N, CA, C and O atoms as CSV, one atom per row, in Angstrom:
chain,resi,resn,atom,element,x,y,z
A,1,MET,N,N,4.372,-41.213,-12.847
A,1,MET,CA,C,3.658,-40.083,-12.264
A,1,MET,C,C,2.365,-39.803,-12.931
A,1,MET,O,O,1.501,-39.133,-12.366
A,2,LEU,N,N,2.203,-40.311,-14.152
A,2,LEU,CA,C,0.982,-40.081,-14.942
A,2,LEU,C,C,-0.195,-40.715,-14.252
A,2,LEU,O,O,-1.325,-40.259,-14.426
A,3,ASN,N,N,0.027,-41.730,-13.491
A,3,ASN,CA,C,-1.079,-42.406,-12.798
A,3,ASN,C,C,-1.672,-41.533,-11.680
A,3,ASN,O,O,-2.810,-41.752,-11.265
A,4,LYS,N,N,-0.920,-40.564,-11.201
A,4,LYS,CA,C,-1.478,-39.659,-10.215
A,4,LYS,C,C,-2.641,-38.916,-10.807
A,4,LYS,O,O,-2.780,-38.807,-12.025
A,5,LYS,N,N,-3.477,-38.405,-9.930
A,5,LYS,CA,C,-4.658,-37.669,-10.346
A,5,LYS,C,C,-4.239,-36.473,-11.225
A,5,LYS,O,O,-3.401,-35.661,-10.832
A,6,VAL,N,N,-4.835,-36.389,-12.403
A,6,VAL,CA,C,-4.531,-35.294,-13.300
A,6,VAL,C,C,-5.373,-34.101,-12.922
A,6,VAL,O,O,-6.579,-34.230,-12.712
A,7,ASN,N,N,-4.765,-32.961,-12.835
A,7,ASN,CA,C,-5.444,-31.735,-12.403
A,7,ASN,C,C,-6.638,-31.472,-13.301
A,7,ASN,O,O,-6.489,-31.424,-14.522
A,8,LYS,N,N,-7.833,-31.300,-12.717
A,8,LYS,CA,C,-9.034,-31.104,-13.500
A,8,LYS,C,C,-9.045,-29.721,-14.187
A,8,LYS,O,O,-9.853,-29.481,-15.084
A,9,ASP,N,N,-8.140,-28.814,-13.760
A,9,ASP,CA,C,-8.096,-27.505,-14.361
A,9,ASP,C,C,-7.245,-27.454,-15.655
A,9,ASP,O,O,-7.206,-26.444,-16.358
A,10,LEU,N,N,-6.558,-28.601,-15.941
A,10,LEU,CA,C,-5.762,-28.629,-17.161
A,10,LEU,C,C,-6.629,-28.688,-18.376
A,10,LEU,O,O,-7.727,-29.242,-18.328
A,11,PRO,N,N,-6.155,-28.116,-19.496
A,11,PRO,CA,C,-6.931,-28.179,-20.705
A,11,PRO,C,C,-7.203,-29.625,-21.144
A,11,PRO,O,O,-6.336,-30.491,-21.024
A,12,GLU,N,N,-8.404,-29.872,-21.649
A,12,GLU,CA,C,-8.824,-31.200,-22.044
A,12,GLU,C,C,-7.891,-31.818,-23.070
A,12,GLU,O,O,-7.583,-33.007,-22.993
A,13,HIS,N,N,-7.450,-31.040,-24.006
A,13,HIS,CA,C,-6.561,-31.549,-25.086
A,13,HIS,C,C,-5.219,-31.989,-24.482
A,13,HIS,O,O,-4.685,-33.027,-24.874
A,14,TYR,N,N,-4.690,-31.250,-23.574
A,14,TYR,CA,C,-3.423,-31.591,-22.890
A,14,TYR,C,C,-3.594,-32.937,-22.181
A,14,TYR,O,O,-2.761,-33.832,-22.324
A,15,VAL,N,N,-4.656,-33.067,-21.433
A,15,VAL,CA,C,-4.931,-34.273,-20.691
A,15,VAL,C,C,-5.076,-35.466,-21.654
A,15,VAL,O,O,-4.579,-36.561,-21.390
A,16,SER,N,N,-5.755,-35.226,-22.748
A,16,SER,CA,C,-5.937,-36.277,-23.747
A,16,SER,C,C,-4.606,-36.735,-24.312
A,16,SER,O,O,-4.385,-37.936,-24.465
A,17,ILE,N,N,-3.720,-35.810,-24.622
A,17,ILE,CA,C,-2.404,-36.179,-25.142
A,17,ILE,C,C,-1.616,-36.973,-24.117
A,17,ILE,O,O,-0.983,-37.976,-24.445
A,18,ARG,N,N,-1.660,-36.507,-22.855
A,18,ARG,CA,C,-0.960,-37.252,-21.787
A,18,ARG,C,C,-1.476,-38.698,-21.630
A,18,ARG,O,O,-0.709,-39.621,-21.354
A,19,LYS,N,N,-2.786,-38.862,-21.814
A,19,LYS,CA,C,-3.372,-40.218,-21.652
A,19,LYS,C,C,-3.031,-41.083,-22.884
A,19,LYS,O,O,-2.724,-42.267,-22.744
A,20,ARG,N,N,-3.086,-40.511,-24.043
A,20,ARG,CA,C,-2.881,-41.300,-25.271
A,20,ARG,C,C,-1.386,-41.675,-25.454
A,20,ARG,O,O,-1.061,-42.741,-25.977
A,21,PHE,N,N,-0.513,-40.791,-25.019
A,21,PHE,CA,C,0.905,-41.042,-25.188
A,21,PHE,C,C,1.562,-41.039,-23.801
A,21,PHE,O,O,2.216,-40.074,-23.406
A,22,LYS,N,N,1.371,-42.130,-23.088
A,22,LYS,CA,C,1.687,-42.219,-21.671
A,22,LYS,C,C,3.145,-41.869,-21.355
A,22,LYS,O,O,3.374,-41.070,-20.446
A,23,GLU,N,N,4.131,-42.415,-22.045
A,23,GLU,CA,C,5.499,-42.128,-21.747
A,23,GLU,C,C,5.816,-40.656,-22.000
A,23,GLU,O,O,6.513,-40.015,-21.213
A,24,TYR,N,N,5.304,-40.139,-23.093
A,24,TYR,CA,C,5.503,-38.747,-23.425
A,24,TYR,C,C,4.856,-37.829,-22.362
A,24,TYR,O,O,5.433,-36.828,-21.936
A,25,GLY,N,N,3.652,-38.215,-21.962
A,25,GLY,CA,C,2.927,-37.479,-20.915
A,25,GLY,C,C,3.670,-37.492,-19.614
A,25,GLY,O,O,3.705,-36.482,-18.912
A,26,GLU,N,N,4.276,-38.632,-19.267
A,26,GLU,CA,C,5.026,-38.721,-18.031
A,26,GLU,C,C,6.282,-37.844,-18.127
A,26,GLU,O,O,6.659,-37.184,-17.158
A,27,ALA,N,N,6.919,-37.841,-19.291
A,27,ALA,CA,C,8.118,-36.985,-19.461
A,27,ALA,C,C,7.746,-35.500,-19.347
A,27,ALA,O,O,8.461,-34.722,-18.716
A,28,LEU,N,N,6.634,-35.121,-19.957
A,28,LEU,CA,C,6.155,-33.758,-19.815
A,28,LEU,C,C,5.910,-33.375,-18.356
A,28,LEU,O,O,6.349,-32.321,-17.894
A,29,ASN,N,N,5.214,-34.233,-17.653
A,29,ASN,CA,C,4.967,-34.003,-16.245
A,29,ASN,C,C,6.209,-33.896,-15.433
A,29,ASN,O,O,6.334,-32.998,-14.600
A,30,ASN,N,N,7.144,-34.800,-15.654
A,30,ASN,CA,C,8.412,-34.778,-14.938
A,30,ASN,C,C,9.194,-33.510,-15.233
A,30,ASN,O,O,9.770,-32.907,-14.328
A,31,LEU,N,N,9.218,-33.103,-16.494
A,31,LEU,CA,C,9.915,-31.872,-16.852
A,31,LEU,C,C,9.379,-30.665,-16.094
A,31,LEU,O,O,10.144,-29.836,-15.602
A,32,GLY,N,N,8.045,-30.577,-16.007
A,32,GLY,CA,C,7.440,-29.488,-15.244
A,32,GLY,C,C,7.810,-29.514,-13.784
A,32,GLY,O,O,8.098,-28.472,-13.196
A,33,ILE,N,N,7.807,-30.686,-13.191
A,33,ILE,CA,C,8.134,-30.808,-11.780
A,33,ILE,C,C,9.596,-30.461,-11.541
A,33,ILE,O,O,9.913,-29.704,-10.623
A,34,ILE,N,N,10.496,-31.013,-12.369
A,34,ILE,CA,C,11.930,-30.788,-12.187
A,34,ILE,C,C,12.221,-29.312,-12.423
A,34,ILE,O,O,13.014,-28.741,-11.675
A,35,SER,N,N,11.639,-28.675,-13.399
A,35,SER,CA,C,11.841,-27.266,-13.672
A,35,SER,C,C,11.491,-26.420,-12.450
A,35,SER,O,O,12.243,-25.525,-12.064
A,36,LYS,N,N,10.335,-26.716,-11.846
A,36,LYS,CA,C,9.913,-25.939,-10.695
A,36,LYS,C,C,10.761,-26.171,-9.471
A,36,LYS,O,O,10.931,-25.268,-8.652
A,37,GLU,N,N,11.301,-27.384,-9.331
A,37,GLU,CA,C,12.078,-27.743,-8.158
A,37,GLU,C,C,13.570,-27.346,-8.305
A,37,GLU,O,O,14.344,-27.495,-7.359
A,38,SER,N,N,13.959,-26.851,-9.473
A,38,SER,CA,C,15.374,-26.623,-9.758
A,38,SER,C,C,15.927,-25.312,-9.159
A,38,SER,O,O,17.121,-25.038,-9.280
A,39,GLY,N,N,15.089,-24.527,-8.534
A,39,GLY,CA,C,15.571,-23.272,-7.986
A,39,GLY,C,C,14.665,-22.672,-6.954
A,39,GLY,O,O,13.696,-23.301,-6.528
A,40,PRO,N,N,14.965,-21.467,-6.547
A,40,PRO,CA,C,14.275,-20.862,-5.407
A,40,PRO,C,C,12.961,-20.114,-5.724
A,40,PRO,O,O,12.311,-19.599,-4.815
A,41,ILE,N,N,12.579,-20.056,-6.993
A,41,ILE,CA,C,11.403,-19.252,-7.359
A,41,ILE,C,C,10.137,-19.948,-6.796
A,41,ILE,O,O,9.921,-21.143,-7.003
A,42,ASP,N,N,9.312,-19.157,-6.079
A,42,ASP,CA,C,8.094,-19.682,-5.498
A,42,ASP,C,C,6.988,-19.876,-6.588
A,42,ASP,O,O,7.104,-19.410,-7.722
A,43,GLU,N,N,5.954,-20.565,-6.181
A,43,GLU,CA,C,4.868,-20.949,-7.127
A,43,GLU,C,C,4.216,-19.747,-7.783
A,43,GLU,O,O,3.973,-19.753,-8.990
A,44,LYS,N,N,3.930,-18.717,-7.000
A,44,LYS,CA,C,3.277,-17.532,-7.533
A,44,LYS,C,C,4.157,-16.886,-8.627
A,44,LYS,O,O,3.671,-16.590,-9.718
A,45,THR,N,N,5.407,-16.679,-8.337
A,45,THR,CA,C,6.318,-16.080,-9.292
A,45,THR,C,C,6.497,-16.945,-10.502
A,45,THR,O,O,6.562,-16.446,-11.625
A,46,SER,N,N,6.580,-18.258,-10.287
A,46,SER,CA,C,6.700,-19.212,-11.391
A,46,SER,C,C,5.506,-19.090,-12.349
A,46,SER,O,O,5.669,-19.101,-13.569
A,47,GLN,N,N,4.341,-18.976,-11.786
A,47,GLN,CA,C,3.140,-18.887,-12.640
A,47,GLN,C,C,3.104,-17.546,-13.365
A,47,GLN,O,O,2.672,-17.487,-14.516
A,48,LEU,N,N,3.550,-16.462,-12.715
A,48,LEU,CA,C,3.608,-15.148,-13.397
A,48,LEU,C,C,4.630,-15.181,-14.551
A,48,LEU,O,O,4.396,-14.601,-15.612
A,49,VAL,N,N,5.760,-15.864,-14.329
A,49,VAL,CA,C,6.733,-15.985,-15.415
A,49,VAL,C,C,6.145,-16.761,-16.604
A,49,VAL,O,O,6.301,-16.389,-17.767
A,50,GLN,N,N,5.454,-17.874,-16.244
A,50,GLN,CA,C,4.872,-18.647,-17.334
A,50,GLN,C,C,3.704,-17.927,-17.990
A,50,GLN,O,O,3.438,-18.130,-19.174
A,51,LEU,N,N,3.017,-17.103,-17.245
A,51,LEU,CA,C,1.979,-16.249,-17.833
A,51,LEU,C,C,2.594,-15.299,-18.862
A,51,LEU,O,O,2.057,-15.109,-19.953
A,52,ALA,N,N,3.712,-14.718,-18.496
A,52,ALA,CA,C,4.386,-13.791,-19.415
A,52,ALA,C,C,4.832,-14.519,-20.693
A,52,ALA,O,O,4.664,-14.005,-21.799
A,53,ALA,N,N,5.392,-15.705,-20.531
A,53,ALA,CA,C,5.817,-16.475,-21.686
A,53,ALA,C,C,4.650,-16.867,-22.562
A,53,ALA,O,O,4.744,-16.848,-23.790
A,54,SER,N,N,3.546,-17.224,-21.922
A,54,SER,CA,C,2.317,-17.608,-22.673
A,54,SER,C,C,1.790,-16.446,-23.461
A,54,SER,O,O,1.286,-16.612,-24.572
A,55,THR,N,N,1.906,-15.242,-22.879
A,55,THR,CA,C,1.490,-14.008,-23.560
A,55,THR,C,C,2.388,-13.769,-24.741
A,55,THR,O,O,1.899,-13.387,-25.804
A,56,ALA,N,N,3.652,-13.971,-24.610
A,56,ALA,CA,C,4.611,-13.694,-25.642
A,56,ALA,C,C,4.362,-14.597,-26.878
A,56,ALA,O,O,4.590,-14.183,-28.014
A,57,ILE,N,N,3.891,-15.833,-26.630
A,57,ILE,CA,C,3.642,-16.719,-27.765
A,57,ILE,C,C,2.144,-16.689,-28.185
A,57,ILE,O,O,1.713,-17.474,-29.029
A,58,ARG,N,N,1.381,-15.780,-27.585
A,58,ARG,CA,C,-0.025,-15.594,-27.926
A,58,ARG,C,C,-0.877,-16.855,-27.774
A,58,ARG,O,O,-1.701,-17.173,-28.631
A,59,SER,N,N,-0.661,-17.556,-26.677
A,59,SER,CA,C,-1.385,-18.797,-26.419
A,59,SER,C,C,-2.496,-18.479,-25.453
A,59,SER,O,O,-2.259,-18.378,-24.249
A,60,GLU,N,N,-3.703,-18.318,-25.953
A,60,GLU,CA,C,-4.854,-17.945,-25.089
A,60,GLU,C,C,-5.102,-18.990,-24.013
A,60,GLU,O,O,-5.348,-18.642,-22.858
A,61,GLY,N,N,-5.042,-20.235,-24.368
A,61,GLY,CA,C,-5.281,-21.287,-23.366
A,61,GLY,C,C,-4.270,-21.273,-22.265
A,61,GLY,O,O,-4.615,-21.446,-21.096
A,62,ALA,N,N,-2.985,-21.062,-22.629
A,62,ALA,CA,C,-1.947,-21.024,-21.608
A,62,ALA,C,C,-2.057,-19.768,-20.760
A,62,ALA,O,O,-1.788,-19.807,-19.559
A,63,VAL,N,N,-2.450,-18.651,-21.370
A,63,VAL,CA,C,-2.666,-17.438,-20.573
A,63,VAL,C,C,-3.756,-17.682,-19.559
A,63,VAL,O,O,-3.584,-17.357,-18.384
A,64,HIS,N,N,-4.872,-18.246,-19.977
A,64,HIS,CA,C,-5.942,-18.569,-19.014
A,64,HIS,C,C,-5.402,-19.474,-17.924
A,64,HIS,O,O,-5.614,-19.208,-16.741
A,65,SER,N,N,-4.711,-20.534,-18.297
A,65,SER,CA,C,-4.241,-21.511,-17.339
A,65,SER,C,C,-3.288,-20.938,-16.319
A,65,SER,O,O,-3.450,-21.167,-15.120
A,66,HIS,N,N,-2.268,-20.175,-16.790
A,66,HIS,CA,C,-1.282,-19.641,-15.859
A,66,HIS,C,C,-1.817,-18.465,-15.051
A,66,HIS,O,O,-1.369,-18.250,-13.925
A,67,ALA,N,N,-2.739,-17.716,-15.576
A,67,ALA,CA,C,-3.372,-16.657,-14.788
A,67,ALA,C,C,-4.168,-17.267,-13.651
A,67,ALA,O,O,-4.106,-16.789,-12.518
A,68,LYS,N,N,-4.923,-18.330,-13.950
A,68,LYS,CA,C,-5.690,-19.021,-12.880
A,68,LYS,C,C,-4.766,-19.590,-11.832
A,68,LYS,O,O,-5.008,-19.468,-10.631
A,69,ARG,N,N,-3.707,-20.213,-12.301
A,69,ARG,CA,C,-2.760,-20.812,-11.339
A,69,ARG,C,C,-2.044,-19.741,-10.499
A,69,ARG,O,O,-1.797,-19.928,-9.307
A,70,ALA,N,N,-1.719,-18.623,-11.150
A,70,ALA,CA,C,-1.065,-17.542,-10.379
A,70,ALA,C,C,-1.999,-17.004,-9.257
A,70,ALA,O,O,-1.583,-16.739,-8.129
A,71,LEU,N,N,-3.279,-16.863,-9.644
A,71,LEU,CA,C,-4.249,-16.396,-8.619
A,71,LEU,C,C,-4.377,-17.395,-7.476
A,71,LEU,O,O,-4.424,-17.032,-6.301
A,72,LYS,N,N,-4.431,-18.691,-7.871
A,72,LYS,CA,C,-4.547,-19.757,-6.886
A,72,LYS,C,C,-3.284,-19.781,-5.971
A,72,LYS,O,O,-3.364,-20.150,-4.800
A,73,ALA,N,N,-2.166,-19.394,-6.519
A,73,ALA,CA,C,-0.896,-19.410,-5.775
A,73,ALA,C,C,-0.711,-18.130,-4.973
A,73,ALA,O,O,0.332,-17.937,-4.347
A,74,GLY,N,N,-1.715,-17.250,-4.984
A,74,GLY,CA,C,-1.672,-16.070,-4.131
A,74,GLY,C,C,-1.444,-14.750,-4.829
A,74,GLY,O,O,-1.370,-13.715,-4.167
A,75,ALA,N,N,-1.329,-14.751,-6.136
A,75,ALA,CA,C,-1.184,-13.486,-6.874
A,75,ALA,C,C,-2.515,-12.694,-6.813
A,75,ALA,O,O,-3.601,-13.272,-6.830
A,76,THR,N,N,-2.393,-11.412,-6.746
A,76,THR,CA,C,-3.602,-10.575,-6.807
A,76,THR,C,C,-3.920,-10.317,-8.257
A,76,THR,O,O,-3.056,-10.484,-9.118
A,77,PRO,N,N,-5.157,-9.910,-8.553
A,77,PRO,CA,C,-5.457,-9.524,-9.932
A,77,PRO,C,C,-4.524,-8.433,-10.422
A,77,PRO,O,O,-4.106,-8.442,-11.579
A,78,GLU,N,N,-4.205,-7.516,-9.566
A,78,GLU,CA,C,-3.288,-6.424,-9.932
A,78,GLU,C,C,-1.924,-6.928,-10.349
A,78,GLU,O,O,-1.333,-6.403,-11.292
A,79,GLU,N,N,-1.406,-7.954,-9.652
A,79,GLU,CA,C,-0.140,-8.548,-10.003
A,79,GLU,C,C,-0.205,-9.272,-11.346
A,79,GLU,O,O,0.734,-9.223,-12.141
A,80,VAL,N,N,-1.302,-9.927,-11.573
A,80,VAL,CA,C,-1.481,-10.611,-12.846
A,80,VAL,C,C,-1.513,-9.599,-13.999
A,80,VAL,O,O,-0.835,-9.775,-15.012
A,81,TYR,N,N,-2.289,-8.569,-13.833
A,81,TYR,CA,C,-2.350,-7.543,-14.900
A,81,TYR,C,C,-1.010,-6.819,-15.071
A,81,TYR,O,O,-0.608,-6.529,-16.198
A,82,GLN,N,N,-0.319,-6.525,-13.970
A,82,GLN,CA,C,0.971,-5.806,-14.080
A,82,GLN,C,C,1.948,-6.717,-14.809
A,82,GLN,O,O,2.743,-6.211,-15.601
A,83,SER,N,N,1.941,-8.013,-14.594
A,83,SER,CA,C,2.875,-8.914,-15.243
A,83,SER,C,C,2.664,-8.890,-16.755
A,83,SER,O,O,3.591,-9.150,-17.523
A,84,LEU,N,N,1.409,-8.570,-17.185
A,84,LEU,CA,C,1.126,-8.414,-18.623
A,84,LEU,C,C,1.583,-7.040,-19.116
A,84,LEU,O,O,2.230,-6.936,-20.159
A,85,LEU,N,N,1.255,-6.013,-18.386
A,85,LEU,CA,C,1.596,-4.657,-18.801
A,85,LEU,C,C,3.111,-4.464,-18.949
A,85,LEU,O,O,3.570,-3.731,-19.826
A,86,LEU,N,N,3.880,-5.132,-18.080
A,86,LEU,CA,C,5.333,-5.029,-18.118
A,86,LEU,C,C,5.920,-5.519,-19.445
A,86,LEU,O,O,7.057,-5.189,-19.785
A,87,LEU,N,N,5.158,-6.287,-20.171
A,87,LEU,CA,C,5.635,-6.873,-21.449
A,87,LEU,C,C,5.518,-5.918,-22.620
A,87,LEU,O,O,6.065,-6.194,-23.688
A,88,THR,N,N,4.830,-4.817,-22.457
A,88,THR,CA,C,4.511,-3.947,-23.594
A,88,THR,C,C,5.702,-3.562,-24.418
A,88,THR,O,O,5.662,-3.673,-25.644
A,89,SER,N,N,6.788,-3.102,-23.773
A,89,SER,CA,C,7.947,-2.644,-24.549
A,89,SER,C,C,8.705,-3.821,-25.148
A,89,SER,O,O,9.543,-3.621,-26.027
A,90,THR,N,N,8.437,-5.020,-24.704
A,90,THR,CA,C,9.112,-6.190,-25.249
A,90,THR,C,C,8.343,-6.851,-26.385
A,90,THR,O,O,8.910,-7.147,-27.437
A,91,ILE,N,N,7.067,-7.079,-26.172
A,91,ILE,CA,C,6.259,-7.807,-27.183
A,91,ILE,C,C,5.217,-6.986,-27.899
A,91,ILE,O,O,4.578,-7.463,-28.837
A,92,GLY,N,N,5.039,-5.739,-27.459
A,92,GLY,CA,C,4.124,-4.832,-28.144
A,92,GLY,C,C,2.734,-4.796,-27.532
A,92,GLY,O,O,2.245,-5.753,-26.932
A,93,PHE,N,N,2.117,-3.604,-27.729
A,93,PHE,CA,C,0.753,-3.392,-27.187
A,93,PHE,C,C,-0.260,-4.373,-27.696
A,93,PHE,O,O,-1.019,-4.894,-26.879
A,94,PRO,N,N,-0.346,-4.680,-28.994
A,94,PRO,CA,C,-1.404,-5.594,-29.451
A,94,PRO,C,C,-1.356,-6.968,-28.736
A,94,PRO,O,O,-2.397,-7.528,-28.394
A,95,ASN,N,N,-0.169,-7.484,-28.523
A,95,ASN,CA,C,-0.061,-8.792,-27.851
A,95,ASN,C,C,-0.513,-8.689,-26.375
A,95,ASN,O,O,-1.176,-9.577,-25.840
A,96,VAL,N,N,-0.128,-7.582,-25.757
A,96,VAL,CA,C,-0.494,-7.368,-24.354
A,96,VAL,C,C,-2.012,-7.145,-24.252
A,96,VAL,O,O,-2.658,-7.663,-23.341
A,97,ALA,N,N,-2.562,-6.387,-25.172
A,97,ALA,CA,C,-4.012,-6.106,-25.168
A,97,ALA,C,C,-4.764,-7.423,-25.305
A,97,ALA,O,O,-5.763,-7.628,-24.615
A,98,ALA,N,N,-4.316,-8.313,-26.172
A,98,ALA,CA,C,-4.989,-9.617,-26.316
A,98,ALA,C,C,-4.957,-10.397,-25.040
A,98,ALA,O,O,-5.967,-10.967,-24.628
A,99,ALA,N,N,-3.774,-10.433,-24.387
A,99,ALA,CA,C,-3.668,-11.182,-23.126
A,99,ALA,C,C,-4.535,-10.583,-22.025
A,99,ALA,O,O,-5.138,-11.313,-21.238
A,100,VAL,N,N,-4.598,-9.234,-21.971
A,100,VAL,CA,C,-5.477,-8.593,-20.994
A,100,VAL,C,C,-6.927,-9.035,-21.210
A,100,VAL,O,O,-7.644,-9.310,-20.248
A,101,SER,N,N,-7.349,-9.102,-22.450
A,101,SER,CA,C,-8.716,-9.504,-22.724
A,101,SER,C,C,-8.963,-10.971,-22.337
A,101,SER,O,O,-10.059,-11.322,-21.897
A,102,TRP,N,N,-7.956,-11.814,-22.499
A,102,TRP,CA,C,-8.067,-13.220,-22.092
A,102,TRP,C,C,-8.136,-13.334,-20.579
A,102,TRP,O,O,-8.903,-14.148,-20.064
A,103,VAL,N,N,-7.357,-12.543,-19.852
A,103,VAL,CA,C,-7.458,-12.562,-18.385
A,103,VAL,C,C,-8.806,-11.992,-17.943
A,103,VAL,O,O,-9.420,-12.485,-16.997
A,104,ASP,N,N,-9.258,-10.946,-18.642
A,104,ASP,CA,C,-10.593,-10.396,-18.295
A,104,ASP,C,C,-11.641,-11.494,-18.357
A,104,ASP,O,O,-12.578,-11.487,-17.558
A,105,ASP,N,N,-11.511,-12.437,-19.282
A,105,ASP,CA,C,-12.467,-13.565,-19.379
A,105,ASP,C,C,-12.612,-14.294,-18.059
A,105,ASP,O,O,-13.707,-14.714,-17.685
A,106,LEU,N,N,-11.489,-14.442,-17.351
A,106,LEU,CA,C,-11.505,-15.181,-16.071
A,106,LEU,C,C,-12.389,-14.504,-15.037
A,106,LEU,O,O,-13.056,-15.170,-14.245
A,107,PHE,N,N,-12.389,-13.181,-15.049
A,107,PHE,CA,C,-13.139,-12.444,-14.052
A,107,PHE,C,C,-14.629,-12.266,-14.460
A,107,PHE,O,O,-15.463,-11.844,-13.659
A,108,GLU,N,N,-14.916,-12.598,-15.712
A,108,GLU,CA,C,-16.318,-12.522,-16.176
A,108,GLU,C,C,-17.038,-13.870,-15.921
A,108,GLU,O,O,-18.267,-13.936,-15.959
A,109,GLU,N,N,-16.262,-14.934,-15.661
A,109,GLU,CA,C,-16.832,-16.264,-15.446
A,109,GLU,C,C,-17.607,-16.320,-14.145
A,109,GLU,O,O,-18.158,-17.365,-13.800
């Protein structure tokens, strides 16, 4: 599956790793596909869940990526922001505030 067109929206470093380590990259790709196909959650919800997880681990690149993908999958900006605000009691205000600023970056571009 690695030979298929790699999404141009993916982070450059991720794409580089997938190209350099082809079998590993294919396994990563397959894991993502199988995970998404394993249940009834739609693409928008899937991206919002992954956005929340990215926020919890304070991964700015992943927050950018999953917020973009959520919007592309039909999420509104309000849904993206609410998915972050809902995390406050779980991961704390400073982490949520950081993620909000990273999502704000998308709307400033």
